[in-house]
mmCIF file as gemmi writes it, N, C-alpha and C atoms, coordinates in Angstrom:
data_model
loop_
_atom_site.group_PDB
_atom_site.id
_atom_site.type_symbol
_atom_site.label_atom_id
_atom_site.label_alt_id
_atom_site.label_comp_id
_atom_site.label_asym_id
_atom_site.label_entity_id
_atom_site.label_seq_id
_atom_site.pdbx_PDB_ins_code
_atom_site.Cartn_x
_atom_site.Cartn_y
_atom_site.Cartn_z
_atom_site.occupancy
_atom_site.B_iso_or_equiv
_atom_site.pdbx_formal_charge
_atom_site.auth_seq_id
_atom_site.auth_asym_id
_atom_site.pdbx_PDB_model_num
ATOM 1 N N . LEU Axp A 1 ? 96.539 31.619 -5.593 1 0 ? 1 A 1
ATOM 2 C CA . LEU Axp A 1 ? 95.549 32.508 -6.193 1 0 ? 1 A 1
ATOM 3 C C . LEU Axp A 1 ? 95.844 32.599 -7.691 1 0 ? 1 A 1
ATOM 4 N N . THR Axp A 2 ? 94.834 32.296 -8.49 1 0 ? 2 A 1
ATOM 5 C CA . THR Axp A 2 ? 94.99 32.308 -9.945 1 0 ? 2 A 1
ATOM 6 C C . THR Axp A 2 ? 93.906 33.176 -10.555 1 0 ? 2 A 1
ATOM 7 N N . ARG Axp A 3 ? 94.257 33.892 -11.635 1 0 ? 3 A 1
ATOM 8 C CA . ARG Axp A 3 ? 93.266 34.74 -12.314 1 0 ? 3 A 1
ATOM 9 C C . ARG Axp A 3 ? 92.569 33.943 -13.405 1 0 ? 3 A 1
ATOM 10 N N . PHE Axp A 4 ? 91.255 34.149 -13.503 1 0 ? 4 A 1
ATOM 11 C CA . PHE Axp A 4 ? 90.42 33.515 -14.513 1 0 ? 4 A 1
ATOM 12 C C . PHE Axp A 4 ? 89.565 34.586 -15.173 1 0 ? 4 A 1
ATOM 13 N N . HIS Axp A 5 ? 88.885 34.201 -16.26 1 0 ? 5 A 1
ATOM 14 C CA . HIS Axp A 5 ? 88.007 35.171 -16.924 1 0 ? 5 A 1
ATOM 15 C C . HIS Axp A 5 ? 86.826 34.477 -17.59 1 0 ? 5 A 1
ATOM 16 N N . LEU Axp A 6 ? 85.792 35.264 -17.816 1 0 ? 6 A 1
ATOM 17 C CA . LEU Axp A 6 ? 84.631 34.861 -18.612 1 0 ? 6 A 1
ATOM 18 C C . LEU Axp A 6 ? 84.439 35.912 -19.688 1 0 ? 6 A 1
ATOM 19 N N . ASN Axp A 7 ? 84.143 35.477 -20.9 1 0 ? 7 A 1
ATOM 20 C CA . ASN Axp A 7 ? 83.788 36.399 -21.968 1 0 ? 7 A 1
ATOM 21 C C . ASN Axp A 7 ? 82.273 36.428 -22.085 1 0 ? 7 A 1
ATOM 22 N N . ILE Axp A 8 ? 81.715 37.631 -22.176 1 0 ? 8 A 1
ATOM 23 C CA . ILE Axp A 8 ? 80.274 37.81 -22.24 1 0 ? 8 A 1
ATOM 24 C C . ILE Axp A 8 ? 79.957 38.809 -23.343 1 0 ? 8 A 1
ATOM 25 N N . GLY Axp A 9 ? 79.01 38.473 -24.194 1 0 ? 9 A 1
ATOM 26 C CA . GLY Axp A 9 ? 78.556 39.391 -25.228 1 0 ? 9 A 1
ATOM 27 C C . GLY Axp A 9 ? 77.113 39.781 -24.985 1 0 ? 9 A 1
ATOM 28 N N . VAL Axp A 10 ? 76.8 41.046 -25.198 1 0 ? 10 A 1
ATOM 29 C CA . VAL Axp A 10 ? 75.425 41.53 -25.061 1 0 ? 10 A 1
ATOM 30 C C . VAL Axp A 10 ? 75.018 42.243 -26.341 1 0 ? 10 A 1
ATOM 31 N N . ALA Axp A 11 ? 73.714 42.381 -26.517 1 0 ? 11 A 1
ATOM 32 C CA . ALA Axp A 11 ? 73.185 42.987 -27.741 1 0 ? 11 A 1
ATOM 33 C C . ALA Axp A 11 ? 73.57 44.458 -27.83 1 0 ? 11 A 1
ATOM 34 N N . TYR Axp A 12 ? 73.794 44.902 -29.061 1 0 ? 12 A 1
ATOM 35 C CA . TYR Axp A 12 ? 73.992 46.331 -29.295 1 0 ? 12 A 1
ATOM 36 C C . TYR Axp A 12 ? 72.767 47.073 -28.778 1 0 ? 12 A 1
ATOM 37 N N . GLY Axp A 13 ? 72.993 48.22 -28.171 1 0 ? 13 A 1
ATOM 38 C CA . GLY Axp A 13 ? 71.913 49.003 -27.577 1 0 ? 13 A 1
ATOM 39 C C . GLY Axp A 13 ? 71.771 48.767 -26.084 1 0 ? 13 A 1
ATOM 40 N N . SER Axp A 14 ? 72.472 47.759 -25.551 1 0 ? 14 A 1
ATOM 41 C CA . SER Axp A 14 ? 72.437 47.501 -24.111 1 0 ? 14 A 1
ATOM 42 C C . SER Axp A 14 ? 73.141 48.627 -23.365 1 0 ? 14 A 1
ATOM 43 N N . ASP Axp A 15 ? 72.712 48.874 -22.147 1 0 ? 15 A 1
ATOM 44 C CA . ASP Axp A 15 ? 73.339 49.868 -21.284 1 0 ? 15 A 1
ATOM 45 C C . ASP Axp A 15 ? 74.649 49.277 -20.762 1 0 ? 15 A 1
ATOM 46 N N . VAL Axp A 16 ? 75.772 49.713 -21.308 1 0 ? 16 A 1
ATOM 47 C CA . VAL Axp A 16 ? 77.068 49.103 -20.979 1 0 ? 16 A 1
ATOM 48 C C . VAL Axp A 16 ? 77.465 49.311 -19.515 1 0 ? 16 A 1
ATOM 49 N N . LYS Axp A 17 ? 77.07 50.419 -18.942 1 0 ? 17 A 1
ATOM 50 C CA . LYS Axp A 17 ? 77.384 50.652 -17.516 1 0 ? 17 A 1
ATOM 51 C C . LYS Axp A 17 ? 76.594 49.67 -16.64 1 0 ? 17 A 1
ATOM 52 N N . LYS Axp A 18 ? 75.335 49.414 -17.012 1 0 ? 18 A 1
ATOM 53 C CA . LYS Axp A 18 ? 74.517 48.453 -16.265 1 0 ? 18 A 1
ATOM 54 C C . LYS Axp A 18 ? 75.096 47.048 -16.4 1 0 ? 18 A 1
ATOM 55 N N . VAL Axp A 19 ? 75.513 46.684 -17.603 1 0 ? 19 A 1
ATOM 56 C CA . VAL Axp A 19 ? 76.127 45.369 -17.83 1 0 ? 19 A 1
ATOM 57 C C . VAL Axp A 19 ? 77.36 45.214 -16.946 1 0 ? 19 A 1
ATOM 58 N N . SER Axp A 20 ? 78.228 46.208 -16.947 1 0 ? 20 A 1
ATOM 59 C CA . SER Axp A 20 ? 79.447 46.164 -16.126 1 0 ? 20 A 1
ATOM 60 C C . SER Axp A 20 ? 79.117 46.028 -14.646 1 0 ? 20 A 1
ATOM 61 N N . ARG Axp A 21 ? 78.142 46.8 -14.191 1 0 ? 21 A 1
ATOM 62 C CA . ARG Axp A 21 ? 77.752 46.757 -12.765 1 0 ? 21 A 1
ATOM 63 C C . ARG Axp A 21 ? 77.235 45.382 -12.382 1 0 ? 21 A 1
ATOM 64 N N . ILE Axp A 22 ? 76.367 44.808 -13.207 1 0 ? 22 A 1
ATOM 65 C CA . ILE Axp A 22 ? 75.81 43.477 -12.92 1 0 ? 22 A 1
ATOM 66 C C . ILE Axp A 22 ? 76.918 42.435 -12.852 1 0 ? 22 A 1
ATOM 67 N N . LEU Axp A 23 ? 77.807 42.434 -13.829 1 0 ? 23 A 1
ATOM 68 C CA . LEU Axp A 23 ? 78.895 41.453 -13.848 1 0 ? 23 A 1
ATOM 69 C C . LEU Axp A 23 ? 79.77 41.581 -12.604 1 0 ? 23 A 1
ATOM 70 N N . TYR Axp A 24 ? 80.122 42.812 -12.265 1 0 ? 24 A 1
ATOM 71 C CA . TYR Axp A 24 ? 80.964 43.047 -11.087 1 0 ? 24 A 1
ATOM 72 C C . TYR Axp A 24 ? 80.268 42.568 -9.804 1 0 ? 24 A 1
ATOM 73 N N . GLU Axp A 25 ? 78.995 42.946 -9.648 1 0 ? 25 A 1
ATOM 74 C CA . GLU Axp A 25 ? 78.262 42.578 -8.428 1 0 ? 25 A 1
ATOM 75 C C . GLU Axp A 25 ? 78.108 41.07 -8.283 1 0 ? 25 A 1
ATOM 76 N N . LEU Axp A 26 ? 77.855 40.382 -9.378 1 0 ? 26 A 1
ATOM 77 C CA . LEU Axp A 26 ? 77.719 38.927 -9.307 1 0 ? 26 A 1
ATOM 78 C C . LEU Axp A 26 ? 79.042 38.267 -8.914 1 0 ? 26 A 1
ATOM 79 N N . ALA Axp A 27 ? 80.133 38.759 -9.455 1 0 ? 27 A 1
ATOM 80 C CA . ALA Axp A 27 ? 81.441 38.207 -9.092 1 0 ? 27 A 1
ATOM 81 C C . ALA Axp A 27 ? 81.767 38.497 -7.627 1 0 ? 27 A 1
ATOM 82 N N . GLU Axp A 28 ? 81.441 39.696 -7.171 1 0 ? 28 A 1
ATOM 83 C CA . GLU Axp A 28 ? 81.707 40.072 -5.775 1 0 ? 28 A 1
ATOM 84 C C . GLU Axp A 28 ? 80.952 39.165 -4.789 1 0 ? 28 A 1
ATOM 85 N N . LYS Axp A 29 ? 79.75 38.749 -5.166 1 0 ? 29 A 1
ATOM 86 C CA . LYS Axp A 29 ? 78.902 37.955 -4.269 1 0 ? 29 A 1
ATOM 87 C C . LYS Axp A 29 ? 79.274 36.477 -4.224 1 0 ? 29 A 1
ATOM 88 N N . HIS Axp A 30 ? 79.962 35.993 -5.249 1 0 ? 30 A 1
ATOM 89 C CA . HIS Axp A 30 ? 80.232 34.552 -5.319 1 0 ? 30 A 1
ATOM 90 C C . HIS Axp A 30 ? 81.29 34.154 -4.304 1 0 ? 30 A 1
ATOM 91 N N . ASP Axp A 31 ? 80.999 33.124 -3.505 1 0 ? 31 A 1
ATOM 92 C CA . ASP Axp A 31 ? 81.932 32.732 -2.446 1 0 ? 31 A 1
ATOM 93 C C . ASP Axp A 31 ? 83.175 31.998 -2.944 1 0 ? 31 A 1
ATOM 94 N N . GLY Axp A 32 ? 83.197 31.585 -4.22 1 0 ? 32 A 1
ATOM 95 C CA . GLY Axp A 32 ? 84.377 30.933 -4.773 1 0 ? 32 A 1
ATOM 96 C C . GLY Axp A 32 ? 85.367 31.901 -5.385 1 0 ? 32 A 1
ATOM 97 N N . ILE Axp A 33 ? 85.017 33.194 -5.354 1 0 ? 33 A 1
ATOM 98 C CA . ILE Axp A 33 ? 85.862 34.227 -5.954 1 0 ? 33 A 1
ATOM 99 C C . ILE Axp A 33 ? 86.506 35.059 -4.85 1 0 ? 33 A 1
ATOM 100 N N . ALA Axp A 34 ? 87.803 35.281 -4.974 1 0 ? 34 A 1
ATOM 101 C CA . ALA Axp A 34 ? 88.552 36.044 -3.968 1 0 ? 34 A 1
ATOM 102 C C . ALA Axp A 34 ? 88.045 37.48 -3.883 1 0 ? 34 A 1
ATOM 103 N N . LYS Axp A 35 ? 88.072 38.023 -2.693 1 0 ? 35 A 1
ATOM 104 C CA . LYS Axp A 35 ? 87.672 39.421 -2.467 1 0 ? 35 A 1
ATOM 105 C C . LYS Axp A 35 ? 88.824 40.386 -2.706 1 0 ? 35 A 1
ATOM 106 N N . ASP Axp A 36 ? 90.055 39.844 -2.627 1 0 ? 36 A 1
ATOM 107 C CA . ASP Axp A 36 ? 91.243 40.661 -2.854 1 0 ? 36 A 1
ATOM 108 C C . ASP Axp A 36 ? 92.268 39.821 -3.607 1 0 ? 36 A 1
ATOM 109 N N . PRO Axp A 37 ? 92.656 40.193 -4.794 1 0 ? 37 A 1
ATOM 110 C CA . PRO Axp A 37 ? 92.236 41.399 -5.504 1 0 ? 37 A 1
ATOM 111 C C . PRO Axp A 37 ? 90.778 41.29 -5.968 1 0 ? 37 A 1
ATOM 112 N N . LYS Axp A 38 ? 90.171 42.45 -6.111 1 0 ? 38 A 1
ATOM 113 C CA . LYS Axp A 38 ? 88.765 42.507 -6.508 1 0 ? 38 A 1
ATOM 114 C C . LYS Axp A 38 ? 88.6 42.1 -7.972 1 0 ? 38 A 1
ATOM 115 N N . PRO Axp A 39 ? 87.452 41.473 -8.281 1 0 ? 39 A 1
ATOM 116 C CA . PRO Axp A 39 ? 87.171 41.202 -9.692 1 0 ? 39 A 1
ATOM 117 C C . PRO Axp A 39 ? 86.985 42.52 -10.447 1 0 ? 39 A 1
ATOM 118 N N . PHE Axp A 40 ? 87.146 42.475 -11.754 1 0 ? 40 A 1
ATOM 119 C CA . PHE Axp A 40 ? 86.879 43.678 -12.531 1 0 ? 40 A 1
ATOM 120 C C . PHE Axp A 40 ? 86.361 43.301 -13.912 1 0 ? 40 A 1
ATOM 121 N N . VAL Axp A 41 ? 85.774 44.301 -14.567 1 0 ? 41 A 1
ATOM 122 C CA . VAL Axp A 41 ? 85.134 44.094 -15.861 1 0 ? 41 A 1
ATOM 123 C C . VAL Axp A 41 ? 85.81 44.974 -16.896 1 0 ? 41 A 1
ATOM 124 N N . ARG Axp A 42 ? 86.072 44.396 -18.061 1 0 ? 42 A 1
ATOM 125 C CA . ARG Axp A 42 ? 86.584 45.161 -19.199 1 0 ? 42 A 1
ATOM 126 C C . ARG Axp A 42 ? 85.542 45.141 -20.316 1 0 ? 42 A 1
ATOM 127 N N . PHE Axp A 43 ? 85.351 46.282 -20.941 1 0 ? 43 A 1
ATOM 128 C CA . PHE Axp A 43 ? 84.561 46.374 -22.175 1 0 ? 43 A 1
ATOM 129 C C . PHE Axp A 43 ? 85.59 46.181 -23.277 1 0 ? 43 A 1
ATOM 130 N N . THR Axp A 44 ? 85.624 44.999 -23.878 1 0 ? 44 A 1
ATOM 131 C CA . THR Axp A 44 ? 86.745 44.643 -24.732 1 0 ? 44 A 1
ATOM 132 C C . THR Axp A 44 ? 86.586 44.961 -26.212 1 0 ? 44 A 1
ATOM 133 N N . ASN Axp A 45 ? 85.329 45.002 -26.712 1 0 ? 45 A 1
ATOM 134 C CA . ASN Axp A 45 ? 85.218 45.173 -28.157 1 0 ? 45 A 1
ATOM 135 C C . ASN Axp A 45 ? 83.799 45.497 -28.6 1 0 ? 45 A 1
ATOM 136 N N . PHE Axp A 46 ? 83.715 46.162 -29.737 1 0 ? 46 A 1
ATOM 137 C CA . PHE Axp A 46 ? 82.471 46.298 -30.471 1 0 ? 46 A 1
ATOM 138 C C . PHE Axp A 46 ? 82.491 45.146 -31.476 1 0 ? 46 A 1
ATOM 139 N N . GLY Axp A 47 ? 81.966 44.006 -31.081 1 0 ? 47 A 1
ATOM 140 C CA . GLY Axp A 47 ? 82.055 42.805 -31.891 1 0 ? 47 A 1
ATOM 141 C C . GLY Axp A 47 ? 81.13 42.818 -33.087 1 0 ? 47 A 1
ATOM 142 N N . GLU Axp A 48 ? 81.258 41.771 -33.872 1 0 ? 48 A 1
ATOM 143 C CA . GLU Axp A 48 ? 80.466 41.65 -35.086 1 0 ? 48 A 1
ATOM 144 C C . GLU Axp A 48 ? 78.969 41.547 -34.768 1 0 ? 48 A 1
ATOM 145 N N . SER Axp A 49 ? 78.642 40.815 -33.7 1 0 ? 49 A 1
ATOM 146 C CA . SER Axp A 49 ? 77.234 40.618 -33.34 1 0 ? 49 A 1
ATOM 147 C C . SER Axp A 49 ? 76.917 41.053 -31.913 1 0 ? 49 A 1
ATOM 148 N N . SER Axp A 50 ? 77.911 41.569 -31.192 1 0 ? 50 A 1
ATOM 149 C CA . SER Axp A 50 ? 77.684 41.882 -29.781 1 0 ? 50 A 1
ATOM 150 C C . SER Axp A 50 ? 78.673 42.926 -29.267 1 0 ? 50 A 1
ATOM 151 N N . LEU Axp A 51 ? 78.304 43.519 -28.144 1 0 ? 51 A 1
ATOM 152 C CA . LEU Axp A 51 ? 79.225 44.334 -27.355 1 0 ? 51 A 1
ATOM 153 C C . LEU Axp A 51 ? 79.911 43.345 -26.416 1 0 ? 51 A 1
ATOM 154 N N . ASP Axp A 52 ? 81.224 43.293 -26.455 1 0 ? 52 A 1
ATOM 155 C CA . ASP Axp A 52 ? 81.964 42.235 -25.771 1 0 ? 52 A 1
ATOM 156 C C . ASP Axp A 52 ? 82.601 42.722 -24.469 1 0 ? 52 A 1
ATOM 157 N N . PHE Axp A 53 ? 82.41 41.911 -23.428 1 0 ? 53 A 1
ATOM 158 C CA . PHE Axp A 53 ? 82.945 42.199 -22.103 1 0 ? 53 A 1
ATOM 159 C C . PHE Axp A 53 ? 83.753 41.013 -21.622 1 0 ? 53 A 1
ATOM 160 N N . GLU Axp A 54 ? 84.639 41.295 -20.689 1 0 ? 54 A 1
ATOM 161 C CA . GLU Axp A 54 ? 85.435 40.262 -20.043 1 0 ? 54 A 1
ATOM 162 C C . GLU Axp A 54 ? 85.342 40.49 -18.536 1 0 ? 54 A 1
ATOM 163 N N . LEU Axp A 55 ? 84.93 39.463 -17.818 1 0 ? 55 A 1
ATOM 164 C CA . LEU Axp A 55 ? 84.89 39.489 -16.362 1 0 ? 55 A 1
ATOM 165 C C . LEU Axp A 55 ? 86.138 38.765 -15.874 1 0 ? 55 A 1
ATOM 166 N N . LEU Axp A 56 ? 86.997 39.469 -15.149 1 0 ? 56 A 1
ATOM 167 C CA . LEU Axp A 56 ? 88.237 38.891 -14.625 1 0 ? 56 A 1
ATOM 168 C C . LEU Axp A 56 ? 88.135 38.773 -13.115 1 0 ? 56 A 1
ATOM 169 N N . PHE Axp A 57 ? 88.593 37.635 -12.595 1 0 ? 57 A 1
ATOM 170 C CA . PHE Axp A 57 ? 88.497 37.389 -11.154 1 0 ? 57 A 1
ATOM 171 C C . PHE Axp A 57 ? 89.574 36.397 -10.738 1 0 ? 57 A 1
ATOM 172 N N . TRP Axp A 58 ? 89.814 36.338 -9.448 1 0 ? 58 A 1
ATOM 173 C CA . TRP Axp A 58 ? 90.818 35.457 -8.877 1 0 ? 58 A 1
ATOM 174 C C . TRP Axp A 58 ? 90.143 34.438 -7.977 1 0 ? 58 A 1
ATOM 175 N N . SER Axp A 59 ? 90.751 33.261 -7.906 1 0 ? 59 A 1
ATOM 176 C CA . SER Axp A 59 ? 90.222 32.208 -7.051 1 0 ? 59 A 1
ATOM 177 C C . SER Axp A 59 ? 91.347 31.276 -6.627 1 0 ? 59 A 1
ATOM 178 N N . THR Axp A 60 ? 91.172 30.672 -5.461 1 0 ? 60 A 1
ATOM 179 C CA . THR Axp A 60 ? 92.099 29.635 -4.995 1 0 ? 60 A 1
ATOM 180 C C . THR Axp A 60 ? 91.547 28.246 -5.316 1 0 ? 60 A 1
ATOM 181 N N . LYS Axp A 61 ? 90.327 28.196 -5.804 1 0 ? 61 A 1
ATOM 182 C CA . LYS Axp A 61 ? 89.641 26.924 -6.061 1 0 ? 61 A 1
ATOM 183 C C . LYS Axp A 61 ? 89.868 26.468 -7.506 1 0 ? 61 A 1
ATOM 184 N N . THR Axp A 62 ? 91.115 26.26 -7.845 1 0 ? 62 A 1
ATOM 185 C CA . THR Axp A 62 ? 91.509 25.946 -9.218 1 0 ? 62 A 1
ATOM 186 C C . THR Axp A 62 ? 90.815 24.698 -9.752 1 0 ? 62 A 1
ATOM 187 N N . PHE Axp A 63 ? 90.669 23.676 -8.924 1 0 ? 63 A 1
ATOM 188 C CA . PHE Axp A 63 ? 90.082 22.423 -9.404 1 0 ? 63 A 1
ATOM 189 C C . PHE Axp A 63 ? 88.559 22.495 -9.512 1 0 ? 63 A 1
ATOM 190 N N . ARG Axp A 64 ? 87.95 23.517 -8.953 1 0 ? 64 A 1
ATOM 191 C CA . ARG Axp A 64 ? 86.497 23.698 -9.04 1 0 ? 64 A 1
ATOM 192 C C . ARG Axp A 64 ? 86.127 24.867 -9.95 1 0 ? 64 A 1
ATOM 193 N N . ILE Axp A 65 ? 87.09 25.434 -10.655 1 0 ? 65 A 1
ATOM 194 C CA . ILE Axp A 65 ? 86.855 26.682 -11.38 1 0 ? 65 A 1
ATOM 195 C C . ILE Axp A 65 ? 85.785 26.549 -12.462 1 0 ? 65 A 1
ATOM 196 N N . GLU Axp A 66 ? 85.694 25.41 -13.114 1 0 ? 66 A 1
ATOM 197 C CA . GLU Axp A 66 ? 84.655 25.253 -14.147 1 0 ? 66 A 1
ATOM 198 C C . GLU Axp A 66 ? 83.266 25.284 -13.525 1 0 ? 66 A 1
ATOM 199 N N . ASN Axp A 67 ? 83.127 24.775 -12.308 1 0 ? 67 A 1
ATOM 200 C CA . ASN Axp A 67 ? 81.841 24.867 -11.591 1 0 ? 67 A 1
ATOM 201 C C . ASN Axp A 67 ? 81.539 26.311 -11.208 1 0 ? 67 A 1
ATOM 202 N N . ILE Axp A 68 ? 82.557 27.034 -10.785 1 0 ? 68 A 1
ATOM 203 C CA . ILE Axp A 68 ? 82.39 28.444 -10.434 1 0 ? 68 A 1
ATOM 204 C C . ILE Axp A 68 ? 81.985 29.24 -11.672 1 0 ? 68 A 1
ATOM 205 N N . LYS Axp A 69 ? 82.646 28.991 -12.793 1 0 ? 69 A 1
ATOM 206 C CA . LYS Axp A 69 ? 82.292 29.681 -14.034 1 0 ? 69 A 1
ATOM 207 C C . LYS Axp A 69 ? 80.859 29.351 -14.449 1 0 ? 69 A 1
ATOM 208 N N . SER Axp A 70 ? 80.459 28.111 -14.289 1 0 ? 70 A 1
ATOM 209 C CA . SER Axp A 70 ? 79.09 27.711 -14.609 1 0 ? 70 A 1
ATOM 210 C C . SER Axp A 70 ? 78.087 28.441 -13.708 1 0 ? 70 A 1
ATOM 211 N N . ASP Axp A 71 ? 78.38 28.492 -12.409 1 0 ? 71 A 1
ATOM 212 C CA . ASP Axp A 71 ? 77.521 29.239 -11.474 1 0 ? 71 A 1
ATOM 213 C C . ASP Axp A 71 ? 77.373 30.687 -11.927 1 0 ? 71 A 1
ATOM 214 N N . LEU Axp A 72 ? 78.484 31.293 -12.303 1 0 ? 72 A 1
ATOM 215 C CA . LEU Axp A 72 ? 78.451 32.684 -12.768 1 0 ? 72 A 1
ATOM 216 C C . LEU Axp A 72 ? 77.596 32.83 -14.018 1 0 ? 72 A 1
ATOM 217 N N . ARG Axp A 73 ? 77.739 31.911 -14.948 1 0 ? 73 A 1
ATOM 218 C CA . ARG Axp A 73 ? 76.952 31.988 -16.191 1 0 ? 73 A 1
ATOM 219 C C . ARG Axp A 73 ? 75.455 31.899 -15.902 1 0 ? 73 A 1
ATOM 220 N N . TYR Axp A 74 ? 75.061 30.979 -15 1 0 ? 74 A 1
ATOM 221 C CA . TYR Axp A 74 ? 73.646 30.896 -14.612 1 0 ? 74 A 1
ATOM 222 C C . TYR Axp A 74 ? 73.181 32.215 -14.004 1 0 ? 74 A 1
ATOM 223 N N . SER Axp A 75 ? 73.99 32.76 -13.107 1 0 ? 75 A 1
ATOM 224 C CA . SER Axp A 75 ? 73.633 34.023 -12.439 1 0 ? 75 A 1
ATOM 225 C C . SER Axp A 75 ? 73.55 35.179 -13.431 1 0 ? 75 A 1
ATOM 226 N N . ILE Axp A 76 ? 74.5 35.226 -14.36 1 0 ? 76 A 1
ATOM 227 C CA . ILE Axp A 76 ? 74.517 36.288 -15.369 1 0 ? 76 A 1
ATOM 228 C C . ILE Axp A 76 ? 73.272 36.193 -16.244 1 0 ? 76 A 1
ATOM 229 N N . ASP Axp A 77 ? 72.96 34.992 -16.709 1 0 ? 77 A 1
ATOM 230 C CA . ASP Axp A 77 ? 71.773 34.823 -17.549 1 0 ? 77 A 1
ATOM 231 C C . ASP Axp A 77 ? 70.514 35.264 -16.808 1 0 ? 77 A 1
ATOM 232 N N . ASP Axp A 78 ? 70.379 34.863 -15.563 1 0 ? 78 A 1
ATOM 233 C CA . ASP Axp A 78 ? 69.212 35.239 -14.761 1 0 ? 78 A 1
ATOM 234 C C . ASP Axp A 78 ? 69.133 36.753 -14.56 1 0 ? 78 A 1
ATOM 235 N N . ALA Axp A 79 ? 70.25 37.368 -14.19 1 0 ? 79 A 1
ATOM 236 C CA . ALA Axp A 79 ? 70.274 38.819 -13.952 1 0 ? 79 A 1
ATOM 237 C C . ALA Axp A 79 ? 69.994 39.594 -15.232 1 0 ? 79 A 1
ATOM 238 N N . PHE Axp A 80 ? 70.577 39.168 -16.338 1 0 ? 80 A 1
ATOM 239 C CA . PHE Axp A 80 ? 70.339 39.85 -17.614 1 0 ? 80 A 1
ATOM 240 C C . PHE Axp A 80 ? 68.874 39.743 -18.028 1 0 ? 80 A 1
ATOM 241 N N . ARG Axp A 81 ? 68.267 38.571 -17.855 1 0 ? 81 A 1
ATOM 242 C CA . ARG Axp A 81 ? 66.845 38.416 -18.191 1 0 ? 81 A 1
ATOM 243 C C . ARG Axp A 81 ? 65.984 39.371 -17.369 1 0 ? 81 A 1
ATOM 244 N N . LYS Axp A 82 ? 66.283 39.475 -16.08 1 0 ? 82 A 1
ATOM 245 C CA . LYS Axp A 82 ? 65.511 40.36 -15.184 1 0 ? 82 A 1
ATOM 246 C C . LYS Axp A 82 ? 65.674 41.829 -15.572 1 0 ? 82 A 1
ATOM 247 N N . GLN Axp A 83 ? 66.832 42.178 -16.126 1 0 ? 83 A 1
ATOM 248 C CA . GLN Axp A 83 ? 67.117 43.566 -16.492 1 0 ? 83 A 1
ATOM 249 C C . GLN Axp A 83 ? 66.847 43.863 -17.974 1 0 ? 83 A 1
ATOM 250 N N . GLY Axp A 84 ? 66.357 42.867 -18.712 1 0 ? 84 A 1
ATOM 251 C CA . GLY Axp A 84 ? 66.056 43.075 -20.124 1 0 ? 84 A 1
ATOM 252 C C . GLY Axp A 84 ? 67.283 43.188 -21.014 1 0 ? 84 A 1
ATOM 253 N N . ILE Axp A 85 ? 68.397 42.621 -20.571 1 0 ? 85 A 1
ATOM 254 C CA . ILE Axp A 85 ? 69.63 42.632 -21.361 1 0 ? 85 A 1
ATOM 255 C C . ILE Axp A 85 ? 69.692 41.321 -22.146 1 0 ? 85 A 1
ATOM 256 N N . THR Axp A 86 ? 69.903 41.433 -23.433 1 0 ? 86 A 1
ATOM 257 C CA . THR Axp A 86 ? 69.885 40.268 -24.317 1 0 ? 86 A 1
ATOM 258 C C . THR Axp A 86 ? 71.297 39.797 -24.648 1 0 ? 86 A 1
ATOM 259 N N . ILE Axp A 87 ? 71.47 38.474 -24.608 1 0 ? 87 A 1
ATOM 260 C CA . ILE Axp A 87 ? 72.704 37.866 -25.086 1 0 ? 87 A 1
ATOM 261 C C . ILE Axp A 87 ? 72.432 37.462 -26.531 1 0 ? 87 A 1
ATOM 262 N N . PRO Axp A 88 ? 73.098 38.09 -27.488 1 0 ? 88 A 1
ATOM 263 C CA . PRO Axp A 88 ? 72.767 37.855 -28.894 1 0 ? 88 A 1
ATOM 264 C C . PRO Axp A 88 ? 73.395 36.588 -29.45 1 0 ? 88 A 1
ATOM 265 N N . PHE Axp A 89 ? 72.931 36.223 -30.613 1 0 ? 89 A 1
ATOM 266 C CA . PHE Axp A 89 ? 73.555 35.159 -31.382 1 0 ? 89 A 1
ATOM 267 C C . PHE Axp A 89 ? 73.843 35.729 -32.769 1 0 ? 89 A 1
ATOM 268 N N . PRO Axp A 90 ? 74.858 35.208 -33.441 1 0 ? 90 A 1
ATOM 269 C CA . PRO Axp A 90 ? 75.197 35.756 -34.757 1 0 ? 90 A 1
ATOM 270 C C . PRO Axp A 90 ? 74.03 35.627 -35.74 1 0 ? 90 A 1
ATOM 271 N N . GLN Axp A 91 ? 73.811 36.668 -36.493 1 0 ? 91 A 1
ATOM 272 C CA . GLN Axp A 91 ? 72.76 36.662 -37.504 1 0 ? 91 A 1
ATOM 273 C C . GLN Axp A 91 ? 73.334 37.205 -38.806 1 0 ? 91 A 1
ATOM 274 N N . ARG Axp A 92 ? 72.843 36.678 -39.893 1 0 ? 92 A 1
ATOM 275 C CA . ARG Axp A 92 ? 73.295 37.123 -41.207 1 0 ? 92 A 1
ATOM 276 C C . ARG Axp A 92 ? 72.084 37.384 -42.082 1 0 ? 92 A 1
ATOM 277 N N . ASP Axp A 93 ? 72.173 38.42 -42.885 1 0 ? 93 A 1
ATOM 278 C CA . ASP Axp A 93 ? 71.188 38.679 -43.92 1 0 ? 93 A 1
ATOM 279 C C . ASP Axp A 93 ? 71.783 38.192 -45.239 1 0 ? 93 A 1
ATOM 280 N N . VAL Axp A 94 ? 71.035 37.384 -45.949 1 0 ? 94 A 1
ATOM 281 C CA . VAL Axp A 94 ? 71.486 36.884 -47.238 1 0 ? 94 A 1
ATOM 282 C C . VAL Axp A 94 ? 70.576 37.472 -48.311 1 0 ? 94 A 1
ATOM 283 N N . HIS Axp A 95 ? 71.165 38.132 -49.278 1 0 ? 95 A 1
ATOM 284 C CA . HIS Axp A 95 ? 70.421 38.714 -50.386 1 0 ? 95 A 1
ATOM 285 C C . HIS Axp A 95 ? 70.715 37.889 -51.642 1 0 ? 95 A 1
ATOM 286 N N . MET Axp A 96 ? 69.664 37.377 -52.231 1 0 ? 96 A 1
ATOM 287 C CA . MET Axp A 96 ? 69.8 36.545 -53.426 1 0 ? 96 A 1
ATOM 288 C C . MET Axp A 96 ? 69.474 37.366 -54.66 1 0 ? 96 A 1
ATOM 289 N N . LYS Axp A 97 ? 70.308 37.283 -55.662 1 0 ? 97 A 1
ATOM 290 C CA . LYS Axp A 97 ? 70.063 37.958 -56.94 1 0 ? 97 A 1
ATOM 291 C C . LYS Axp A 97 ? 69.766 36.912 -58.001 1 0 ? 97 A 1
ATOM 292 N N . LYS Axp A 98 ? 68.849 37.26 -58.896 1 0 ? 98 A 1
ATOM 293 C CA . LYS Axp A 98 ? 68.533 36.352 -60.004 1 0 ? 98 A 1
ATOM 294 C C . LYS Axp A 98 ? 69.354 36.687 -61.209 1 0 ? 98 A 1
């Protein structure tokens, strides 16, 4: 059994409790993720462009873990879209002076 993680950023203004619940539920449902110990979610930072979370989970499927992480990312993107949660990208405002 090995612990793995995914880092996820969401837009400022997102409901952080809803984000945590979605991440936890998706990890709980995935058959490649161990049920004990249970997966958990950390709210790790107020990032420069996002509210940052970490989904931590355990698995015995070490050689398939990148596929499991990919499955989770697809599921997270789908669930966030359905719930109106945005995954941001870095943006900059540039002010030009003459």
